[in-house]
C-alpha positions as CSV (number, residue, x, y, z in Angstrom):
1,X,163.3,91.1,89.6
2,X,161.1,92.1,87.3
3,X,163.6,91.5,84.4
4,X,163.6,87.6,85.4
5,X,159.5,88.0,85.1
6,X,159.5,90.2,81.8
7,X,162.1,88.2,80.4
8,X,161.4,84.0,81.1
9,X,159.6,82.0,78.6
10,X,158.6,78.7,78.5
11,X,161.2,76.7,77.0
12,X,160.4,73.7,75.2
13,X,163.9,72.0,74.0
14,X,166.5,71.8,76.0
15,X,170.8,70.6,75.8
16,X,171.7,68.3,77.0
17,X,174.3,69.6,79.5
18,X,173.4,68.8,83.3
19,X,172.1,71.6,85.5
20,X,174.8,72.5,88.3
21,X,174.4,70.9,91.9
22,X,174.8,74.4,93.2
23,X,172.2,75.8,91.3
24,X,169.9,73.0,91.3
25,X,170.3,73.8,95.4
26,X,169.4,77.7,94.5
27,X,166.4,76.9,92.8
28,X,165.0,74.5,95.7
29,X,166.0,77.0,98.2
30,X,163.7,79.5,96.6
31,X,160.8,76.8,96.2
32,X,161.0,76.0,99.9
33,X,160.8,80.3,100.5
34,X,157.7,80.1,98.8
35,X,154.6,81.2,101.2
36,X,152.5,78.8,102.0
37,X,148.6,79.2,103.6
38,X,149.6,78.6,107.5
39,X,153.1,77.9,106.6
40,X,152.1,74.7,106.2
41,X,153.6,73.9,103.1
42,X,151.5,72.0,102.0
43,X,153.0,70.0,99.2
44,X,156.1,67.9,98.2
45,X,158.8,68.1,95.2
46,X,160.1,65.2,94.1
47,X,163.4,66.3,91.8
48,X,163.9,63.8,89.3
49,X,167.3,63.0,87.3
50,X,167.0,59.8,86.4
51,X,166.9,59.4,82.9
52,X,163.8,56.7,82.9
53,X,161.7,58.3,85.3
54,X,162.1,61.6,82.8
55,X,160.7,59.2,80.1
56,X,157.7,58.2,82.3
57,X,157.2,61.6,83.0
58,X,157.1,62.6,79.4
59,X,154.8,59.9,78.4
60,X,152.8,60.7,81.4
61,X,152.5,64.7,79.9
62,X,150.5,63.5,76.7
63,X,153.8,62.5,75.0
64,X,155.8,66.1,75.3
65,X,158.9,64.3,74.6
66,X,160.8,67.6,75.8
67,X,160.2,66.3,79.4
68,X,162.8,63.4,79.2
69,X,165.2,65.7,77.0
70,X,165.3,67.9,80.5
71,X,168.5,66.8,82.7
72,X,166.2,67.9,85.8
73,X,162.7,67.4,86.1
74,X,160.9,68.7,89.2
75,X,157.4,67.1,90.5
76,X,155.0,69.7,92.1
77,X,152.5,67.6,94.3
78,X,150.0,69.2,96.7
79,X,149.5,67.5,99.8
80,X,145.8,68.4,100.9
81,X,146.1,66.3,104.3
82,X,148.4,68.6,105.3
83,X,146.5,71.8,104.9
84,X,142.9,70.3,105.7
85,X,144.2,69.2,109.6
86,X,144.2,73.0,109.7
87,X,141.9,74.6,107.1
88,X,139.4,71.4,106.3
89,X,137.9,71.1,102.9
90,X,139.0,74.5,101.6
91,X,142.6,73.9,103.0
92,X,142.5,70.2,101.3
93,X,141.0,71.4,97.8
94,X,142.0,75.2,97.5
95,X,144.9,76.3,99.7
96,X,147.3,72.9,99.3
97,X,147.2,73.3,95.2
98,X,148.0,76.7,95.7
99,X,150.9,76.1,98.2
100,X,152.4,73.9,95.4
101,X,151.7,76.2,92.5
102,X,153.3,79.2,94.1
103,X,156.3,76.9,94.9
104,X,156.8,76.0,91.0
105,X,156.3,79.2,90.5
106,X,159.3,80.2,92.6
107,X,160.9,77.5,91.2
108,X,160.5,78.6,87.2
109,X,161.7,82.1,88.1
110,X,165.0,81.0,90.2
111,X,165.7,78.6,87.5
112,X,165.3,81.7,84.9
113,X,167.1,84.2,87.1
114,X,170.1,81.1,87.0
115,X,169.7,80.9,83.2
116,X,168.0,77.3,83.1
117,X,165.2,77.2,80.7
118,X,161.8,75.4,82.4
119,X,158.1,75.1,81.0
120,X,155.1,74.7,82.8
121,X,153.6,71.3,82.4
122,X,149.8,70.8,83.8
123,X,148.5,68.5,81.2
124,X,149.4,65.2,82.4
125,X,147.4,62.0,83.6
126,X,147.2,62.5,87.4
127,X,147.8,58.5,88.0
128,X,150.7,58.0,85.4
129,X,152.5,61.0,87.5
130,X,152.3,59.6,90.9
131,X,153.5,56.1,89.3
132,X,156.3,57.7,87.8
133,X,157.5,58.9,91.0
134,X,156.8,56.3,93.1
135,X,153.8,58.3,94.9
136,X,150.7,56.2,93.9
137,X,149.0,55.5,97.3
138,X,150.1,58.9,99.1
139,X,147.1,60.9,98.8
140,X,149.2,63.8,96.7
141,X,147.6,65.3,93.6
142,X,150.5,66.4,91.0
143,X,149.9,69.6,90.0
144,X,152.9,70.6,87.7
145,X,155.8,69.0,86.0
146,X,158.4,71.5,85.3
147,X,161.7,70.7,83.3
148,X,164.8,72.4,83.7
149,X,167.8,72.9,81.6
150,X,170.3,74.7,79.5
151,X,167.4,76.3,76.6
152,X,168.5,74.9,73.2
153,X,165.7,77.3,71.5
154,X,165.0,81.1,72.3
155,X,160.9,81.4,72.3
156,X,159.7,84.2,70.9
157,X,157.6,86.2,73.0
158,X,154.2,86.1,73.2
159,X,150.9,88.7,73.0
160,X,149.3,89.1,76.7
161,X,145.5,90.1,76.9
162,X,144.6,94.2,77.2
163,X,145.6,95.3,80.7
164,X,141.8,96.7,80.2
165,X,140.4,93.4,79.9
166,X,142.2,91.9,82.7
167,X,142.3,94.6,85.8
168,X,139.6,96.2,87.8
169,X,139.0,98.8,90.5
170,X,136.9,98.3,93.3
171,X,134.0,95.8,91.3
172,X,134.1,93.7,88.4
173,X,132.3,96.2,86.4
174,X,135.0,99.3,86.8
175,X,138.0,98.8,84.6
176,X,141.1,99.8,86.4
177,X,143.2,102.7,84.8
178,X,146.6,100.8,84.3
179,X,149.2,103.0,83.6
180,X,152.4,100.8,82.2
181,X,155.4,102.1,84.5
182,X,158.4,99.7,83.4
183,X,158.5,99.6,79.1
184,X,160.8,96.7,78.9
185,X,157.9,94.7,81.4
186,X,155.1,95.1,78.5
187,X,154.4,92.1,76.0
188,X,152.4,92.6,72.7
189,X,148.7,92.7,73.5
190,X,149.4,95.0,77.0
């Protein structure tokens, strides 16, 4: 598991090879296994394989054309009403978004574990994404667009913030005495 997290990179170039149906089902099972607030799973997932809809999504993602190149694009939609029924405003405004975000993370890591590349897309026109997947009047909120396919590139390792700038102990004013345990997980800057 740690190796999957250490090696995953954002891929923005995909081979035309299809995503194996069994692999796609494994990715979706991983998605469905994600934890959620109150186990409400306040999200919906649209799996897009149609080239025309993938093109619409690429345009909705401000012209990130690689979205259309991926053989599969998964769209994660938060369902605020589902969460609000139990948790009120906080459920609608936060928990549903968190549920969709965690589900997307599970999908992304599962895809990488199976040898596929992904790139989390959060920059898009919400209404255009909803129109592309036929959910304009649904009350759902697009959270992430995740293109999936065999990588046609090997992205470089990107640096991370220094641990002393990220981790705190007991109070925001105290640094956490972080000690690296697994060198293979360290990235530049950590």
